[in-house]
C-alpha positions in Angstrom: 0.0 0.0 0.0 1.3 3.4 -1.0 1.4 6.2 1.7 -0.6 9.4 1.3 1.0 11.8 -1.1 -0.8 14.9 -2.5 1.1 14.7 -5.9 0.1 11.1 -6.3 -3.6 11.9 -5.5 -3.6 14.7 -8.2 -2.0 12.3 -10.8 -4.5 9.6 -10.0 -7.5 12.0 -10.2 -6.5 13.7 -13.5 -5.4 10.6 -15.4 -8.3 8.6 -14.0 -10.7 11.1 -15.4 -9.0 11.1 -18.9 -8.8 7.3 -19.0 -12.5 6.9 -18.1 -13.6 9.6 -20.6 -12.0 7.6 -23.5 -12.9 4.2 -22.1 -16.6 5.2 -21.8 -16.8 5.4 -25.6 -14.5 2.9 -27.2 -12.3 1.3 -24.5 -8.6 1.6 -24.1 -8.6 3.6 -20.9 -6.2 1.1 -19.3 -3.5 2.6 -21.6 -3.6 5.7 -19.4 -4.7 4.4 -16.0 -2.4 1.4 -15.6 0.8 3.3 -16.5 -0.3 6.1 -14.1 -0.6 3.6 -11.2 2.8 2.0 -12.1 4.4 5.5 -12.3 3.4 6.4 -8.8 5.1 3.2 -7.4 2.7 0.3 -7.5 3.8 -3.2 -8.4 2.4 -4.5 -11.7 -0.1 -6.9 -10.0 -1.2 -4.2 -7.5 -1.6 -1.7 -10.4 -3.8 -4.2 -12.3 -6.0 -5.0 -9.3 -6.3 -1.3 -8.3 -7.1 -0.4 -11.9 -9.9 -3.0 -12.0 -11.5 -1.5 -8.9 -11.5 2.0 -10.4 -12.5 0.7 -13.9 -15.5 -1.3 -12.5 -16.9 1.9 -11.1 -16.2 3.8 -14.4 -17.7 1.2 -16.7 -20.7 0.9 -14.4 -21.3 4.6 -14.7 -21.0 4.8 -18.5 -23.1 1.6 -18.8 -25.8 3.3 -16.8 -25.7 6.4 -18.9 -26.0 4.4 -22.1 -28.8 2.4 -20.6 -30.8 5.5 -19.8 -30.3 6.8 -23.4 -31.8 3.5 -24.8 -28.5 2.5 -26.5 -28.3 -1.0 -24.9 -30.0 -4.2 -25.9 -31.0 -5.5 -22.5 -32.1 -8.9 -23.7 -28.7 -9.5 -25.4 -26.4 -8.2 -22.7 -28.5 -9.9 -20.0 -27.7 -13.3 -21.5 -24.0 -12.6 -22.1 -23.3 -10.9 -18.7 -22.8 -14.0 -16.6 -20.7 -15.8 -19.2 -18.3 -12.8 -19.5 -18.2 -12.4 -15.8 -17.0 -16.0 -15.2 -14.6 -16.0 -18.1 -12.9 -12.8 -16.7 -12.4 -14.6 -13.4 -10.8 -17.5 -15.2 -8.5 -15.2 -17.2 -7.4 -13.3 -14.1 -6.7 -16.6 -12.3 -4.5 -17.9 -15.1 -2.7 -14.5 -15.3 -1.3 -15.1 -11.8 1.0 -17.8 -13.1 1.3 -17.3 -16.9 3.2 -14.3 -18.4 0.8 -11.9 -20.2 3.5 -11.2 -22.8 2.5 -14.5 -24.5 -0.6 -12.8 -25.9 1.1 -9.6 -27.1 1.9 -10.7 -30.7 -1.6 -12.0 -31.2 -3.1 -8.7 -29.8 -1.0 -6.6 -32.1 -2.1 -8.6 -35.2 -5.8 -8.6 -34.3 -5.8 -4.9 -33.5 -4.1 -4.1 -36.8 -6.7 -6.1 -38.7 -9.5 -4.4 -36.8 -8.3 -0.9 -37.7 -7.6 -1.8 -41.4 -11.1 -3.2 -41.7 -12.7 -0.2 -40.0 -10.9 2.2 -42.3 -11.7 0.2 -45.5 -15.5 -0.2 -44.6 -16.4 3.5 -44.9 -20.1 3.2 -44.0 -19.6 0.3 -41.6 -21.3 1.0 -38.3 -23.3 3.9 -39.6 -26.7 2.1 -39.5 -27.9 -0.7 -37.2 -28.6 -3.9 -39.2 -28.6 -6.3 -36.2 -31.5 -8.8 -36.3 -32.2 -12.1 -34.6 -29.2 -14.4 -34.8 -29.2 -17.9 -36.2 -28.0 -20.7 -33.9 -24.6 -20.8 -35.6 -24.1 -17.0 -35.4 -25.3 -17.0 -31.8 -22.8 -19.6 -30.8 -20.0 -17.7 -32.6 -21.1 -14.4 -31.0 -21.1 -15.9 -27.5 -17.8 -17.6 -28.1 -16.1 -14.4 -29.2 -17.5 -12.4 -26.3 -16.4 -15.0 -23.8 -12.9 -15.1 -25.3 -12.7 -11.3 -24.9 -14.0 -11.6 -21.3 -11.2 -14.1 -20.6 -8.7 -11.8 -22.3 -9.8 -8.9 -20.1 -9.0 -10.9 -17.0 -5.7 -12.2 -18.4 -4.3 -9.0 -20.0 -7.0 -6.4 -20.5 -5.6 -3.7 -22.8 -8.2 -2.8 -25.4 -11.1 -5.0 -24.2 -13.7 -2.4 -24.9 -12.4 -1.9 -28.4 -12.6 -5.7 -29.1 -16.1 -5.9 -27.7 -17.2 -2.9 -29.8 -15.7 -4.5 -32.9 -17.5 -7.8 -32.5 -20.8 -6.0 -31.9 -20.2 -4.0 -35.2 -19.5 -7.3 -37.0 -23.0 -8.5 -36.0 -24.8 -5.4 -37.2 -24.8 -2.8 -34.4 -24.1 0.8 -35.3 -21.1 2.5 -33.5 -23.2 4.2 -30.8 -25.2 1.0 -30.0 -22.1 -1.0 -30.0 -20.4 1.4 -27.6 -23.4 1.2 -25.2 -23.6 -2.6 -25.2 -19.8 -3.0 -25.0 -19.7 -0.9 -21.8 -22.3 -3.1 -20.0 -20.4 -6.2 -21.0 -17.1 -4.6 -20.1 -18.5 -3.9 -16.6 -19.1 -7.7 -16.3 -15.5 -8.5 -17.2 -14.1 -5.7 -14.9 -16.2 -7.0 -12.0 -15.2 -10.6 -12.5 -11.4 -9.8 -12.7 -11.8 -7.4 -9.7 -13.2 -10.2 -7.5 -10.2 -12.4 -8.2 -7.7 -9.5 -7.5 -9.5 -8.8 -4.2 -9.2 -12.4 -3.3 -5.4 -12.3 -4.0 -5.1 -9.0 -2.0 -3.8 -7.1 -5.0 -5.9 -4.0 -4.6 -4.9 -0.6 -3.1 -8.3 0.6 -1.8 -7.2 4.1 -0.9 -5.9 5.1 -4.3 -8.3 2.8 -6.1 -11.3 4.5 -4.6 -9.9 8.0 -5.4 -9.3 6.9 -9.0 -12.8 5.4 -9.0 -14.4 8.7 -8.1 -12.6 10.5 -10.9 -13.4 7.7 -13.3 -17.1 8.0 -12.4 -17.0 11.6 -13.5 -14.9 10.9 -16.6 -17.2 8.0 -17.7 -20.3 10.1 -17.3 -18.9 13.0 -19.3 -17.5 10.6 -22.0 -20.8 8.7 -22.4 -22.7 12.0 -22.7 -20.3 13.2 -25.4 -20.8 10.0 -27.3 -24.6 10.1 -27.1 -24.6 13.8 -28.1 -22.0 13.7 -30.9 -23.3 10.4 -32.4 -21.9 7.6 -34.6 -19.2 9.7 -36.4 -17.6 10.8 -33.2 -17.5 7.3 -31.8 -16.0 5.9 -35.0 -13.2 8.5 -35.2 -12.3 7.9 -31.5 -12.4 4.2 -32.1 -9.8 4.4 -34.9 -7.5 6.8 -32.9 -7.6 4.6 -29.8 -7.0 1.4 -31.8 -4.0 3.0 -33.5 -2.6 3.9 -30.1 -3.2 0.4 -28.7 -1.3 -1.1 -31.7 1.7 1.3 -31.1 1.7 0.7 -27.3 1.5 -3.1 -27.6 4.2 -3.2 -30.3 6.5 -1.0 -28.2 6.0 -3.2 -25.1 6.7 -6.4 -27.2 9.8 -5.0 -28.8 11.2 -3.8 -25.5 10.6 -7.3 -24.1 12.7 -8.8 -26.9 15.6 -6.3 -26.5 
């Protein structure tokens, strides 16, 4: 546990707000919040656990805002929520004894394909075309979302972006995909958090301070997305995905050097 320090509190509040603002729309907030917690002196495992505490509050806030705006398919997310919750617990438990760097090359390739596809498909995600899924598509959809939930517990960077992309693949527009992704991201955050609490890898003092700033950032970010619409969400999605690619590539290269 870190001791009280005013400068650390300020850093946690400011970067927590910024991380949540971005994460509320397209995910990727962990790119800001986790390095912030590492920079103030937390161990990697403590930073991950503390970030999950704050992120759970942030994703819950933005999910609630999207729910109130009518941009969430309650029937769909209600069925997926428990599966993703359990898969995140499984991913977090495996992360305690397997190095997360094993997934880095796969994440870089997938994120690159996601961004290329989004740039090529100019009108993709502009209009909702989602309809009732066939049995085969439903199984594929559940499997992909469960895999992402597992990934969030195991590694976590870009979970919201992956969820948003899968929802787009199945016919949601960018705004609807963002809303549903935040509810499902809350499920994976909550599952992973429970495991980190069990392992005593959460700094509650700074975690709750960051949670308070993330609640504000998530609310403002979700409001911006709802007000600005599909075009704003798509642009931010592309920018955050590009940053995720660069960050993961840098981490992987530094690991090899």
